[in-house]
C-alpha positions as CSV (number, residue, x, y, z in Angstrom):
1,M,-11.2,-16.8,-7.4
2,A,-10.9,-17.7,-4.1
3,H,-9.7,-16.9,-0.3
4,V,-6.9,-16.9,1.0
5,D,-5.9,-18.1,4.9
6,I,-2.9,-17.1,6.4
7,R,-2.9,-19.5,9.1
8,D,-0.2,-18.8,12.5
9,V,2.4,-18.2,9.4
10,R,6.9,-17.5,10.7
11,K,9.4,-17.7,9.0
12,A,12.9,-17.5,10.0
13,F,15.9,-17.0,8.1
14,G,18.6,-19.1,10.1
15,A,18.0,-18.7,13.9
16,T,16.8,-14.9,13.2
17,E,12.8,-15.2,12.9
18,V,10.9,-12.6,10.7
19,L,7.7,-13.4,10.8
20,H,6.0,-13.9,14.0
21,G,2.6,-16.1,13.8
22,V,0.6,-14.1,11.6
23,S,-3.2,-14.8,10.2
24,V,-5.0,-13.1,8.4
25,D,-7.9,-14.8,6.2
26,V,-8.2,-12.7,2.5
27,P,-11.4,-12.8,1.6
28,D,-13.1,-13.6,-2.4
29,G,-12.8,-10.9,-4.1
30,S,-10.8,-8.5,-1.8
31,F,-8.1,-6.2,-2.4
32,T,-5.6,-6.7,0.6
33,V,-3.2,-4.2,1.8
34,L,-0.5,-5.5,3.2
35,V,1.6,-2.1,5.1
36,G,3.8,-1.1,7.5
37,P,7.2,0.2,7.4
38,S,10.6,-1.2,5.4
39,G,11.6,-4.7,7.3
40,C,7.8,-5.0,8.9
41,G,7.3,-8.5,7.0
42,K,5.6,-7.9,3.8
43,S,6.8,-8.8,1.5
44,T,8.2,-11.3,3.3
45,L,4.7,-12.7,3.5
46,L,3.6,-12.2,-0.4
47,R,6.7,-13.8,-1.1
48,M,5.5,-17.3,1.1
49,V,1.4,-16.9,-1.0
50,A,3.4,-16.7,-4.2
51,G,5.9,-19.7,-3.6
52,L,8.9,-18.0,-3.4
53,E,9.6,-18.2,-0.3
54,E,9.1,-21.8,2.4
55,V,7.1,-21.5,4.9
56,T,9.0,-21.8,8.7
57,S,5.9,-23.3,10.3
58,G,1.4,-22.7,10.1
59,D,-0.1,-22.8,6.5
60,I,-1.1,-20.9,3.6
61,A,-4.2,-21.5,2.4
62,I,-5.5,-20.6,-1.4
63,G,-9.7,-21.8,-1.4
64,E,-9.4,-25.0,0.4
65,R,-6.2,-25.7,-0.8
66,I,-3.4,-25.9,1.5
67,V,0.0,-24.7,-0.4
68,N,2.9,-25.0,1.7
69,R,4.0,-27.2,-0.2
70,V,3.1,-26.8,-4.2
71,P,5.4,-25.5,-6.7
72,P,4.5,-22.0,-7.7
73,K,3.5,-22.8,-10.9
74,E,1.5,-25.2,-9.9
75,R,-0.9,-22.2,-7.4
76,D,-2.9,-20.6,-10.1
77,I,-1.2,-16.7,-8.9
78,A,0.4,-13.7,-11.0
79,M,2.6,-11.4,-9.6
80,V,3.3,-8.1,-10.7
81,F,6.4,-6.9,-9.0
82,Q,8.3,-3.4,-8.4
83,N,10.4,-4.0,-11.1
84,Y,8.5,-4.6,-13.9
85,A,10.4,-8.3,-15.2
86,L,10.1,-7.8,-18.8
87,Y,11.7,-9.3,-21.0
88,P,13.3,-6.2,-22.7
89,H,14.3,-8.4,-26.0
90,M,10.3,-9.1,-26.2
91,K,7.9,-6.5,-27.2
92,V,4.5,-6.0,-25.8
93,F,2.8,-8.7,-26.8
94,D,5.9,-11.1,-26.8
95,N,5.9,-10.4,-23.1
96,M,2.0,-10.8,-22.4
97,A,1.6,-13.7,-23.7
98,F,5.1,-15.7,-22.4
99,S,3.3,-17.2,-20.3
100,L,0.4,-18.3,-22.2
101,K,3.3,-19.6,-25.1
102,L,5.1,-21.3,-22.1
103,A,1.5,-23.2,-21.4
104,K,1.1,-24.3,-25.0
105,V,-2.5,-22.8,-25.1
106,D,-3.6,-22.3,-28.8
107,A,-2.1,-19.3,-30.9
108,A,-5.4,-17.5,-31.8
109,R,-6.3,-18.2,-27.6
110,I,-2.8,-16.1,-26.4
111,R,-3.8,-12.9,-29.9
112,E,-7.3,-12.9,-27.9
113,R,-6.2,-12.9,-24.4
114,V,-3.6,-10.3,-25.3
115,E,-6.0,-7.7,-27.1
116,E,-8.3,-7.9,-24.7
117,A,-6.2,-6.8,-21.3
118,A,-5.0,-5.0,-24.4
119,R,-8.6,-2.5,-24.6
120,I,-8.7,-2.6,-21.1
121,L,-5.4,-1.1,-19.8
122,N,-5.3,1.2,-23.0
123,L,-1.9,-0.7,-24.3
124,T,-3.7,-1.8,-28.2
125,D,-1.1,1.0,-29.5
126,Y,1.6,-0.6,-27.9
127,L,2.1,-3.8,-28.7
128,D,4.8,-3.8,-31.6
129,R,6.5,-1.4,-29.3
130,Y,9.7,-2.5,-27.0
131,P,9.8,-2.0,-23.3
132,R,13.0,0.8,-23.6
133,Q,10.1,2.5,-25.7
134,L,7.1,2.7,-23.0
135,S,7.4,5.2,-20.0
136,G,7.1,3.2,-16.2
137,G,3.3,3.9,-16.3
138,Q,3.2,2.0,-19.7
139,R,5.8,-0.5,-18.6
140,Q,3.3,-1.0,-15.2
141,R,0.4,-1.8,-17.0
142,V,2.5,-4.4,-19.5
143,A,3.1,-6.1,-15.5
144,M,-0.8,-5.9,-15.6
145,G,-1.5,-7.1,-18.6
146,R,1.5,-10.2,-18.3
147,A,-0.9,-11.3,-15.5
148,I,-4.2,-10.5,-16.3
149,V,-3.9,-12.7,-19.7
150,R,-3.0,-16.1,-17.1
151,K,-6.5,-15.5,-14.9
152,P,-5.3,-16.4,-12.2
153,Q,-7.0,-17.5,-8.9
154,I,-4.6,-14.6,-6.7
155,F,-3.2,-11.4,-8.1
156,L,0.3,-10.7,-6.6
157,F,1.7,-7.0,-5.8
158,D,4.6,-6.2,-4.5
159,E,5.0,-2.3,-4.3
160,P,4.2,-1.6,-8.0
161,L,4.4,1.6,-7.8
162,S,7.1,2.4,-6.3
163,N,9.1,2.9,-8.9
164,L,7.0,6.0,-10.8
165,D,6.8,9.7,-9.7
166,A,4.1,11.0,-7.8
167,K,1.8,12.4,-9.9
168,L,2.0,9.0,-12.2
169,R,1.2,6.5,-8.6
170,V,-1.7,8.9,-8.3
171,Q,-2.8,7.9,-12.2
172,M,-2.1,4.7,-11.5
173,R,-3.5,3.9,-8.1
174,T,-6.7,4.7,-9.6
175,E,-6.5,2.8,-12.4
176,I,-5.5,-0.6,-10.5
177,R,-8.5,0.1,-8.0
178,E,-10.3,0.5,-11.2
179,L,-8.8,-2.8,-12.6
180,H,-9.7,-4.2,-9.7
181,Q,-13.5,-3.1,-9.8
182,R,-13.6,-4.6,-13.2
183,L,-12.4,-8.0,-12.8
184,A,-13.2,-8.7,-9.4
185,A,-10.0,-11.0,-8.4
186,T,-8.5,-11.9,-4.9
187,S,-5.8,-9.4,-4.9
188,I,-2.9,-8.6,-2.2
189,Y,-1.1,-5.8,-2.6
190,V,2.0,-4.6,-0.4
191,T,3.0,-1.0,-0.2
192,H,4.7,1.3,2.7
193,D,2.8,4.0,1.8
194,Q,-0.3,4.3,4.0
195,I,-1.4,7.2,1.6
196,E,-1.8,4.2,-0.9
197,A,-3.4,1.4,1.4
198,M,-6.0,3.7,3.3
199,T,-7.2,4.7,-1.2
200,M,-7.8,1.1,-3.0
201,A,-8.0,-1.7,-0.1
202,D,-11.1,-3.3,0.5
203,Q,-8.9,-4.3,3.9
204,I,-6.1,-3.2,5.6
205,V,-3.3,-5.5,7.4
206,V,-0.9,-3.1,9.4
207,M,2.3,-4.7,10.2
208,K,5.8,-3.5,12.4
209,D,8.4,-6.0,12.9
210,G,7.0,-9.4,11.3
211,V,3.9,-9.0,13.7
212,V,0.0,-7.8,12.7
213,E,-1.3,-4.8,14.9
214,Q,-4.4,-4.2,13.5
215,V,-6.9,-5.6,10.4
216,G,-9.4,-3.1,9.2
217,Q,-11.2,-1.5,6.8
218,P,-9.0,1.7,6.0
219,L,-12.1,4.8,8.2
220,D,-11.8,1.8,10.7
221,L,-8.3,1.2,11.2
222,Y,-8.3,5.8,10.7
223,D,-11.1,6.2,13.0
224,T,-10.7,3.5,16.1
225,P,-7.3,2.6,15.4
226,A,-6.5,-0.2,18.2
227,N,-2.7,0.9,19.4
228,V,-0.1,3.5,19.3
229,F,2.0,2.1,16.0
230,V,-1.4,2.5,13.9
231,A,-2.4,5.9,14.7
232,G,0.8,6.9,14.0
233,F,1.3,5.2,10.9
234,I,-2.2,5.5,9.8
235,G,-3.7,8.9,8.5
236,S,-1.4,12.1,6.7
237,P,-1.1,14.3,8.0
238,A,-0.3,12.0,11.2
239,M,-2.1,12.3,14.2
240,N,-0.7,13.9,17.5
241,L,0.6,11.7,19.5
242,L,0.7,13.8,23.5
243,E,1.9,12.4,26.3
244,G,0.9,12.9,29.9
245,E,-0.9,11.8,32.8
246,V,-4.2,11.2,34.0
247,G,-5.1,14.3,37.0
248,S,-8.0,16.8,37.3
249,D,-9.1,20.7,36.3
250,K,-11.7,22.0,37.9
251,G,-13.0,18.6,39.0
252,D,-12.9,17.5,35.0
253,P,-10.4,14.4,33.9
254,V,-7.5,15.7,32.1
255,M,-4.0,14.5,30.6
256,W,-1.6,16.9,31.8
257,I,1.4,17.6,29.8
258,D,4.7,18.7,31.6
259,G,2.5,19.3,34.8
260,S,0.9,22.9,33.6
261,I,-0.9,22.2,29.8
262,A,-4.5,20.4,30.4
263,V,-6.1,18.6,27.4
264,P,-9.7,17.7,28.2
265,L,-10.3,13.8,28.4
266,G,-14.2,14.1,28.6
267,V,-16.0,11.7,30.0
268,R,-13.4,8.5,30.3
269,T,-14.3,5.4,33.0
270,G,-11.1,3.5,34.0
271,L,-8.6,6.3,33.9
272,S,-6.8,6.7,38.2
273,A,-5.1,9.9,38.6
274,G,-1.1,8.9,37.8
275,H,-2.0,7.0,34.7
276,K,0.4,7.3,32.5
277,I,-1.3,7.8,28.8
278,I,-0.5,9.0,25.9
279,C,-3.6,11.0,24.1
280,G,-4.0,11.0,20.1
281,L,-5.5,14.0,18.6
282,R,-5.9,14.1,14.2
283,P,-4.9,17.1,13.0
284,E,-8.3,18.1,11.1
285,H,-9.6,18.0,15.0
286,F,-8.4,21.5,16.3
287,A,-10.2,24.3,16.5
288,L,-8.8,28.2,17.2
289,S,-10.1,29.6,20.3
290,G,-9.8,33.2,21.5
291,G,-10.4,35.2,24.5
292,G,-7.0,32.7,26.6
293,T,-9.3,29.8,26.4
294,G,-8.0,26.4,25.0
295,M,-4.3,25.1,24.4
296,E,-1.5,27.6,24.1
297,A,0.3,26.8,21.7
298,K,3.5,28.4,20.5
299,V,3.5,28.5,16.0
300,N,7.0,27.3,14.6
301,V,5.7,26.5,11.3
302,V,3.2,27.0,9.1
303,E,2.6,25.4,6.0
304,P,0.2,25.9,3.5
305,T,-1.3,23.7,0.5
306,G,-3.9,25.7,-0.6
307,A,-6.8,23.6,0.1
308,E,-5.9,23.6,3.7
309,T,-3.1,25.0,6.7
310,L,-0.5,23.1,8.5
311,V,0.8,24.9,11.8
312,V,3.3,23.5,13.5
313,S,3.5,24.1,16.6
314,R,5.2,23.5,20.1
315,I,2.8,22.4,23.3
316,G,4.7,22.8,26.2
317,E,8.2,20.8,25.1
318,Q,5.8,18.8,22.6
319,T,5.2,19.2,18.8
320,L,1.2,19.8,17.5
321,L,0.1,20.1,14.2
322,A,-3.1,21.6,13.5
323,S,-4.9,22.0,10.5
324,F,-7.4,24.5,9.3
325,K,-10.0,24.6,6.2
326,E,-10.3,28.5,6.6
327,R,-7.1,30.7,6.5
328,H,-5.6,32.6,9.3
329,E,-2.6,35.0,10.3
330,F,-0.8,32.2,11.0
331,K,3.3,34.2,11.8
332,P,6.3,31.8,13.4
333,G,7.1,32.5,17.0
334,K,3.1,34.0,17.4
335,V,1.4,32.4,20.4
336,I,-2.5,30.4,19.3
337,H,-4.3,28.4,21.5
338,L,-6.5,25.5,20.5
339,T,-9.6,23.8,21.4
340,P,-9.6,19.9,20.5
341,D,-12.2,18.3,19.3
342,I,-12.7,15.2,22.6
343,V,-15.1,13.1,20.9
344,H,-12.0,12.3,17.9
345,L,-10.1,11.7,21.2
346,H,-8.4,8.5,21.4
347,V,-5.8,6.9,24.7
348,F,-3.5,5.2,24.9
349,D,-1.3,3.6,28.2
350,A,2.3,5.0,28.1
351,T,3.8,1.7,28.5
352,S,2.0,-1.3,26.5
353,G,0.7,1.4,23.8
354,Q,-2.4,-0.3,23.3
355,R,-5.8,1.7,23.1
356,L,-8.2,2.6,26.4
């Protein structure tokens, strides 16, 4: 296996630049996920690693070799696509063996590799079927098997689960992660689904508008987002982002919302009165308070999921989502009082969006 080093990579289509100096280090044997909204440049970056798009400037290295001008077939990578890209007229065995046949690998060796991959992916009973006779999940396994038999240095996944239903996506997430642990292969995985990113990645690269916003381990991004975008993108349900300005209440530092609702800031330095900020609070970091203490919120919608209850409410003119493991009787229109856990409070500058 090998590491991938992406250094100040830019990509332009004509006069339109879609990647603006992206630098990412993908460690040897890691499972790195590129995540972000549609159009952020993550698939373009993956295709540049694969050699399917040219690099406008910057370098991409696989191992110690810069591969900017190396043809895809010589990069020792295997790619799994969103649409499976299986040959409909070929049986599963032949689909998985196709690249090895092109490379003129010995027939006995081909059979050995295909059967080994089929055992890993539970496809042994399907080798004599055509793709049309398989479910979506089985077709995706065949696409992965075709990549495995090549034993490449790098595995690339371009939103491989987006065509599957919700239940199957959860199952396939686990299977891909188990496969990675078994093969210990360097993998780069593209998705717009932050749940996939959180549950599968060793390292997450959050992208927006062709720029890397933050790189880190899943829980590092969840616990310490670098800016408002990452804070709102990572986590489901999403983090609450409340806007206001710094002030004081009975001598304690607070953020005032609409000049009347105080969000305690705890011990914070560098915040001057009148400074416009955004406070980030995750839904699970609220507690119900009695006796009229805490922030007053008016319940709009109640969403019981069984494991927890999600309460969408209004605090001033802003929407706030809180989640509770305990079961309470919440009614739309009811006024409740919420106390935030300020240990888990995130503060961002309202102008730059950066963490303070």
